[in-house]
N, C-alpha and C positions, 0 to 999 in steps of 0.2 A: 416574530422572530427577528432578533439582533442578524444586524447584517455585517460583514467584513469590512475593517478598514483597508481599502484597497491602493487608497492615497499612500499608505502607509509601506508600501510595496513598493511601490513607484509605478502604479498601472494607472495608465490615462483615460483605460474605454477602447484602444485601439489593440485590434484585434494581432495578436501572436506578434507583434513586433515590440510590444511593451513587455512578456512572457519574457521573450528572449533576452531584453537588457537585464530582467531581474534575473536570470539564468547566468549572466555573466558576473555578478555580484554575490553569486552564492558563498556566504559564508561555511568557512571550515570547521572542522572539530579543534579544538584547544589540543594540540600535538604535546607539551610539555605537560601538561594535568594528564591524558593520556598515557605518557612516559613514565611519571610518577606512579600511575596506576597499578602499572605492569610490573615495576619495580617491587611494588607492595604484592601483588599475587606471587612472584618470583621468590619472592622471601616465603610467601605461607606454600609455595609448594617445595622449597627446602626444606623444610620443616616434616614433608612428606605427605601432607593435609592434600585430601584425595579433593579436587578442585573440577575436572573436567572442563567443561565449556562454559562455564563458571571464570575462570582464569581470563578467558578473553572478552565474554561480555559485560563485566565491571567494568575494565578498561576503556572500552569501547560505551559505554555510558557515561564514564566519567568525560570523556571529552568531548563530546556530544552536549553536555551539560553546563561542562566548563565547570564540575563542582569534584575534587577529590572526595568528596563523599556523595554521591549523588543519590536523590530521593526520588520514589516512585509513588507519589500520595497522591496525584491526580491524573489521572489516567479517563482519556475517552474512547469510546468506542463510536466511528461513526459510518453507520450502514447506509446505504445510498440503493434506492429501489426504483428502478429503471425499465421502459419496455424499447426493447431492441428489434431490428427487422431480422427476418422477414415477418410479418404480424398475423400471418395467419395458422397459429396455434393458441386455441381458443381457450384450452385447457390450461396450456401454461400462464396464460395471462389471469383467468383465473384463479389459481395456486397462487400466482405472486401475488394477489388483492389478498387473498386469505392469509397472507406469513405478513402480508402487514397489518390484518385485523389483530391476527395473534401476538405479533410484537407490541400493538399497543394495547392488548389485554394483559402483557405481563406473562405470556405462558410460553414463551417460544423459549430454547435452550440459551440463549444468548441472555435473556431476560433476569434469568436462575442465576447466570454464571456472574453476571454482573454486581448483583446482589450481594450474591458471594463474597466477589473478592472486591467489593469496593470500589468499582470500573461504573463512569458515566456513561448514558447511554443516548445516541442521539439519530434518530432515524429519518432520512429524508427521500420524500417521496417527490419523485423527478418529474411529475406528469406521467405516473402509469398508465392514464387515460387517453393520453395524446402523445401518438407515434409519431416518431421522428421516419427522415426519407428513408428509403430503402435504400441500402448501401450496394446492392447488385447493380442497379441502374442511375443513381445519382449519388453525390455528397449525403451523407447519412445529417450532415449539421451545417449550417452556412456558418462561415469562419465567424461573425460577430455572435450566433447561437453558442457556439463552441468556445470562444473568448470568455463569453457571459459566466457560462457554464462552470469555467475552471474558475471563475473567480466567485460564486459560489461557494465550491467547495471550498474556498479559503476560510469559508464561516468556522470551520471545523477545530479554529486554534482560537476562536475570539475567548474562549474560558480557558486559557494559558494552561496547556495541560502538560505535566510532565513528559508524557507519553500520549503517542495516537494512534490507534489501534481501526484499522480501514477494510472496508467489508462492503459487501452486496450482495441485493438479490433482485430477481425478477425474469420477464418472460422475456426468453431470449439472449442472444450477448456472446455465448459460447463461440458461434462460427464465425459472428464480424472479429471477434476478438482473437479468434487463430489466425482469419486471414490475416488480420495485423501483424501478428506475432512472425506470420511466415514472410511476410514482405522487408519487415526489419531484421531478420534473421532469415536468410533464404538456404542457408545451410543446413537448417534446421525444419524447410517446410514438409518435407515429405514425408516427416515422423508428426509432424505436430497436426496436420490433415490426417493422417493416418488416425490420428484417435479421435475424429468426427463420426457419426452416425452418415451412411452414404449420401442421403439428402442433405445434410448440412456442410457434407463434402463439395455437393456440385454448387451449393450457394456461396460455399466460399472460395472456390473457384472462380464462380462469376464473377464476384467482384471483385479479388484481383484482377483479371483480364480486364474491368471497366475501369481499375484507376492505376494500369500500369505505367510507367513511366514519373512516376510521383516518388522524391524520396527525401520531402521536408518531415522530419518526424510529426510535427504540430499538424501538417497539412494530413499525412498520412492518417494522424487520428482524426480528423475531422469527417475524413473522407469512410470511415471505418468503422469508427468507435461511437457508443453509445451514449446518453446523456452522464451516468452512472461513473463511465470511463474517463471523461473530461471533468467529472466533478474531482473526483481522486485524484489525477494528474493537479488539478489545484491543488488540494488538501496536503500531498507530498511537498509542493513547491511552497505553499506556505509554511508549513512545517520548516523547511530548511531554513527559510530565512528566520525563524526566533529560535531554531538549535534545538527544537524539538524530535524527538527521537521517533520512528513509524514503524507500527506491523504492520505486514502486507498478509490479509487474508485470502484466497484463491486465487484463480485465475485471471478471472478481471483486473482487479488489483495488481497484477503479477505483468500482464501487461501494459498497464498504465505506466508504471514502471520502467516498461521497456522504451515506453517513447520518451523520457525522460534521457534513459542514458544513450540512446540512439544520439540526442544532442550533447551528451559530455558524457563517460561513462565516471565520471566524479558527483553527476548529480542524484545519485541514492544511496550516497555513501552514509547517509542517516537512517537508512531503511535494512529492515532486516522482512524474512519469510516465516509467515508461522508454521506452516506443515508445507511437504510435498505434494504433487499432484502424479499425473501420468508420469512416464518414465519420460514420454519426451518433453514433458512440462516442467521435468527434473533438469532436463536437460539446458532450457529455455534458462532457467532459476541460475544457473551454471553458469552458462554465460553472461548472465549479469552480474555475475558474485555474490551470486545468494546463494547461504546454507539455509536450511530448513530449523528452524527451531526446535520443534517437535516431531518426529521421527514416527507420525502417524500420517493414516491415509488425510487427503482434504476433506475437510470438515466445509469449511467457508458458510459463512452469514454471519461470521463473527465470534463461531464457537472455535476458530482454531484458534485465531487470536488472543481469546480467555483463557485456552489451555497453556498457550504461550505467557501469558504474563506472571504466574509464582516462580518462573525460571528467572525471569530479569530481576522481578522484585527481590527474588533470592541470590543473585548478583549483586545488586546494589547493597544490601545488605552485609553481605560476605565482606567485602572491599572497605564498608563502611566500618565495621565494626570488630572484625577478626584482630586477635592478636597472634602476633609472633610468639616461639622461645625465647628469641632475644628481648623481646617486650616484658616477658614475663619477669628474667632473671634480671632486666634494669630496674622494673616493679618493685624488687627484692620481696 
């Protein structure tokens, strides 16, 4: 398996400080190209052409791709598999291993949809059989391990995709992600925690009490987050450095985006959300400025992102190939 060129991203291997340095030099979208694309879509709308959300998605893609006619030919779906605390749910762990086997055999819905839509699929086993520390009593990851896992997540852009979709599956993770989201957005804490089962809510509150007083989003991530969350943060970060738009699928990827958003709300401007989750999760998405692409229940494991792929391809194609009545008249 190839490794990412982290030196190209300015990373020296030092925990977090280098990551924050990269954030300070994040490239923005090409505003001029996005404006031209919006004007083009406005011309189409003036002809009473029904566009819906295509009117905004096309220019968004154009701006991030730096191309007035963006193309979405090389699309990658990266799914991260990890084990998160607490580690006492043997059935959940077995289900995660079975899911990994199913994906390897090509029988998961994501396999079928990737084949149908011409999307590349990469599944990363982040040591499903090796639990990290329990966030309820200690930081889940060391600073070095967290930074290294983020660097591993950067491998998702090695193939230079036009669009990157990010998802996860595994045993646990929801309670820890909820606790982290609640700390990052205390105004949503009670609503987020209310969505957990009683036992998970107790776990989350225990972890929140254990790590109270922390405010740095990356420090909070290493204390609460699982390996898959750290890898997804790395993927989002690396995609931004290369101008690759990102589609987030599921709650843990959403919370990963919240970590970067907490450092600066512009850090996830290149990200879209595939599907909505619970009402509380929808409020978190709204706080991050993310509107679901597909108004369907949250499906996760890459399936939600793959449901959104045809919509994004349609937005790119409409922008690139539609003509206005004025174009037709000018052509004679």
